[in-house]
C-alpha positions as CSV (number, residue, x, y, z in Angstrom):
1,M,-4.5,-10.6,-19.7
2,G,-5.0,-10.5,-23.4
3,F,-2.9,-10.7,-26.5
4,L,-0.9,-7.4,-25.9
5,S,-0.2,-8.1,-22.2
6,W,3.4,-8.7,-23.1
7,L,3.7,-4.9,-23.9
8,G,2.5,-3.8,-20.4
9,V,4.6,-1.9,-17.9
10,L,5.8,-5.0,-16.0
11,S,6.2,-7.1,-19.1
12,P,9.7,-8.5,-20.0
13,V,9.7,-6.3,-23.2
14,H,9.2,-3.1,-21.2
15,L,11.7,-4.1,-18.4
16,Y,14.5,-5.1,-20.8
17,T,13.9,-2.0,-23.0
18,T,14.2,0.1,-19.9
19,L,17.3,-1.6,-18.8
20,I,18.9,-1.1,-22.2
21,F,18.0,2.5,-22.8
22,T,18.7,3.7,-19.2
23,R,21.9,1.7,-19.0
24,A,20.8,0.5,-15.6
25,R,23.1,-1.7,-13.6
26,R,22.0,-4.6,-11.4
27,V,22.6,-3.7,-7.7
28,G,21.4,-6.7,-5.8
29,R,18.8,-9.3,-5.0
30,D,16.8,-9.8,-1.9
31,A,15.7,-13.1,-0.1
32,F,12.4,-13.0,-2.1
33,G,14.1,-13.0,-5.5
34,N,13.3,-9.4,-6.3
35,T,16.1,-7.8,-8.4
36,Y,17.1,-4.2,-7.8
37,Y,18.5,-1.8,-10.4
38,E,20.0,1.7,-10.5
39,S,20.5,4.0,-13.4
40,H,21.7,7.6,-14.0
41,A,19.6,10.5,-12.7
42,R,17.3,12.1,-15.2
43,T,17.9,15.5,-16.5
44,G,17.2,18.1,-13.8
45,Y,17.1,15.5,-11.0
46,N,19.7,14.9,-8.3
47,H,18.9,11.3,-7.3
48,T,19.6,8.2,-9.4
49,R,16.7,6.2,-10.7
50,R,16.1,3.1,-8.7
51,F,13.6,0.4,-9.5
52,V,12.8,-3.2,-8.7
53,K,11.9,-6.2,-10.9
54,Y,9.6,-8.4,-8.8
55,Q,9.9,-12.1,-8.7
56,G,6.5,-13.5,-9.6
57,S,3.5,-11.2,-9.2
58,P,4.2,-7.5,-8.7
59,D,3.5,-7.1,-5.0
60,P,5.2,-4.0,-3.4
61,S,4.7,-5.5,0.0
62,S,7.3,-8.2,-0.9
63,V,10.0,-5.5,-0.7
64,P,11.9,-5.8,2.6
65,P,12.3,-2.6,4.7
66,E,16.0,-2.3,4.1
67,W,15.5,-2.4,0.3
68,H,12.5,-0.1,0.6
69,G,14.7,2.6,2.2
70,W,17.3,2.2,-0.6
71,L,14.6,2.4,-3.3
72,H,13.3,5.7,-1.9
73,N,16.8,7.2,-1.6
74,Q,16.6,7.3,2.2
75,T,20.1,5.6,2.2
76,D,22.8,5.1,-0.3
77,T,24.1,2.0,1.5
78,I,23.1,-1.1,-0.5
79,P,21.7,-3.6,2.0
80,Q,23.8,-6.5,0.9
81,Q,27.1,-4.6,1.1
82,I,26.9,-3.9,4.8
83,G,28.1,-6.5,7.4
84,T,25.2,-6.3,9.8
85,S,21.6,-6.5,8.9
86,F,19.0,-3.8,9.5
87,R,16.6,-6.5,10.7
88,R,15.9,-6.9,14.4
89,L,14.9,-10.1,16.2
90,W,11.5,-8.7,17.1
91,Q,10.6,-7.8,13.5
92,K,8.3,-10.1,11.7
93,P,9.0,-11.1,8.1
94,P,7.0,-9.2,5.4
95,Q,3.6,-10.6,4.4
96,P,1.8,-10.0,1.1
97,N,-1.1,-7.6,1.0
98,F,-4.3,-9.7,1.5
99,T,-6.8,-6.9,0.8
100,G,-9.5,-8.1,-1.5
101,T,-8.8,-11.8,-0.9
102,D,-10.4,-14.4,1.4
103,R,-7.5,-13.9,3.8
104,S,-8.2,-10.2,4.3
105,Y,-8.9,-8.8,7.8
106,L,-12.6,-8.5,8.7
107,P,-13.3,-6.9,12.1
108,A,-16.1,-8.1,14.4
109,G,-19.5,-7.0,13.1
110,H,-18.4,-6.9,9.4
111,F,-21.3,-8.0,7.2
112,L,-19.2,-10.8,5.7
113,R,-18.8,-12.2,9.1
114,G,-22.5,-12.2,9.9
115,G,-22.9,-8.5,10.8
116,H,-23.3,-9.2,14.5
117,R,-20.9,-8.4,17.3
118,P,-21.2,-8.7,21.0
119,A,-22.6,-5.7,22.8
120,A,-20.1,-3.6,24.6
121,S,-20.6,-1.6,27.8
122,A,-19.8,1.7,26.0
123,D,-22.1,1.1,23.0
124,Y,-23.6,4.1,21.4
125,T,-27.0,5.3,22.7
126,P,-28.7,7.9,20.5
127,W,-29.6,11.3,22.0
128,T,-33.3,12.2,22.2
129,P,-34.4,15.7,23.3
130,E,-36.3,15.9,26.5
131,I,-38.4,19.0,25.4
132,S,-41.2,18.9,22.9
133,V,-41.3,20.8,19.7
134,P,-42.3,24.5,20.4
135,E,-45.8,25.6,19.7
136,V,-44.6,28.2,17.4
137,L,-43.4,25.6,14.9
138,T,-46.6,23.5,15.1
139,K,-49.2,26.4,14.6
140,E,-50.6,27.0,11.1
141,R,-49.2,30.0,9.5
142,K,-51.5,32.8,8.4
143,S,-51.1,34.1,4.9
144,L,-50.1,37.8,4.6
145,R,-52.9,38.5,2.1
């Protein structure tokens, strides 16, 4: 990360400076340990500024759906203040984004999985014309001079 990584956007220096200057208040915390903040609206804007401080690595896929809706001003109801949860029994818990890792999805036929897939009944067959090239295109052209 380098010597100046503590000055980055997600560094503690930046986060606490933002909290102090925007007078943000802590709104809540989710099951993953992410902390959510809200501050006053910027000049010319109607919505309050809402942001999240991630627990551990900054992975947006670790934000639960109910908090995602609150972050994007889809609802003003803070998820922990309501009695019932937005979660349904059939919903799976969120997973981290595995793109670019060894656990990423590779479809059948991907070159990292050998590049071969079983033949299917509807595989592509290239089109070949049944007529030959016209004679006009194969004759030598005479010069105009």
